[in-house]
C-alpha positions, -999 to +999 in steps of 0.1 A: -387-761+132-373-723+127-406-713+117-419-731+150-394-719+173-396-682+161-435-682+169-430-700+202-404-670+206-432-643+194-454-658+221-431-651+252-423-617+239-458-607+239-459-623+276-429-602+288-427-572+264-464-563+260-456-531+249-429-535+224-448-563+207-481-540+205-459-516+189-451-535+162-488-548+151-480-534+116-457-563+112-466-589+134-502-593+131-501-597+092-475-624+096-492-641+126-525-641+103-505-658+073-487-682+095-520-693+115-524-710+076-495-733+076-507-767+085-470-769+098-470-745+126-504-738+130-502-747+168-477-724+172-491-696+153-523-695+171-509-698+204-482-668+195-516-649+179-536-654+208-506-641+232-502-611+209-536-601+206-537-596+246-514-568+242-532-548+216-559-533+234-580-507+215-556-509+183-570-545+174-602-527+161-587-518+130-579-553+123-611-568+126-619-570+087-585-594+087-588-608+122-624-625+124-629-640+090-596-655+097-607-673+134-641-684+121-624-704+095-600-719+117-633-730+142-643-749+112-617-761+098-584-768+121-580-799+143-597-802+177-562-792+194-557-762+172-596-754+177-589-750+214-562-724+210-583-704+185-613-703+206-587-686+232-575-661+207-614-656+199-617-647+239-587-624+237-599-607+209-632-602+227-610-592+256-590-563+240-618-550+222-647-549+247-681-536+233-666-534+198-669-572+197-709-568+201-711-567+159-692-603+163-705-618+190-739-633+176-721-655+153-692-664+169-713-677+198-729-699+175-700-714+162-691-719+198-717-733+209-711-773+196-683-772+213-701-774+249-716-806+239-684-826+234-685-851+261-650-870+255-619-868+273-585-849+265-586-825+234-625-828+235-625-821+271-598-792+266-620-772+239-653-773+258-633-761+289-613-732+265-650-726+253-668-721+285-639-695+292-643-672+263-676-672+265-675-658+298-648-633+283-678-627+259-705-617+288-682-594+299-671-575+268-704-570+253-724-567+287-754-579+301-780-566+283-765-582+248-753-614+269-788-619+288-807-641+261-779-666+265-778-663+301-799-691+312-787-716+290-750-710+296-758-714+335-769-748+328-740-757+303-720-749+336-737-768+365-734-795+337-700-796+335-698-791+373-712-827+372-683-846+354-653-860+366-631-833+348-616-808+374-607-790+348-643-785+335-655-780+372-626-754+375-641-737+342-676-736+357-667-720+390-642-695+367-675-691+347-699-684+377-675-655+392-681-639+356-716-642+354-721-630+391-700-596+382-716-592+348-754-597+362-752-584+398-785-592+413-800-615+384-774-641+398-790-642+433-814-673+424-783-693+411-764-692+449-785-720+458-767-746+431-732-726+430-729-723+464-731-758+479-712-768+448-684-746+459-683-756+495-686-795+480-653-790+460-634-773+485-640-804+510-627-828+482-593-841+493-563-832+472-554-871+465-533-862+437-513-829+433-506-834+397-544-842+386-552-808+409-531-788+387 
């Protein structure tokens, strides 16, 4: 219980004291990478790791040899709920490292791709949405040339998610469209005929349940 509480606290520190957390990377990151292997605190450890990676910036590059194998292992072995947090941490890694993420991009994308096929509710839906968000972050990090082979298929995935009953998946799709329009510019134009009507249809929906919309 103390370990889980400490990890939650680290996550809060990373959110509110980013520079102070990042300055202690040589202590915090190895400790967090050890903690994510502990099943009794794995969820809290992955959440804290995700928050910490957001603070690192270019410093993250020196930890790739430690970080990426551990995250890849968790994508294979962790429970669904934890996998969603791990996927978020991978997205944070890409965001912090930018083009330096490129050598890992293809393998990580292939590991995440099956999560886009999940059709269940609850944890499956959460993992699917988090995966779409992370892949959008990958595109932002590696640029249009490297992401182009996956662009069309991912747009298809996003359109599929719009047709689901899940408001969170639809939201993830619209966020993904926003990233793709920024990354690909004019190449995104052929999709406007499908994206814009979907946006307008969502704007016209009645807000029946405030909790559901949240």
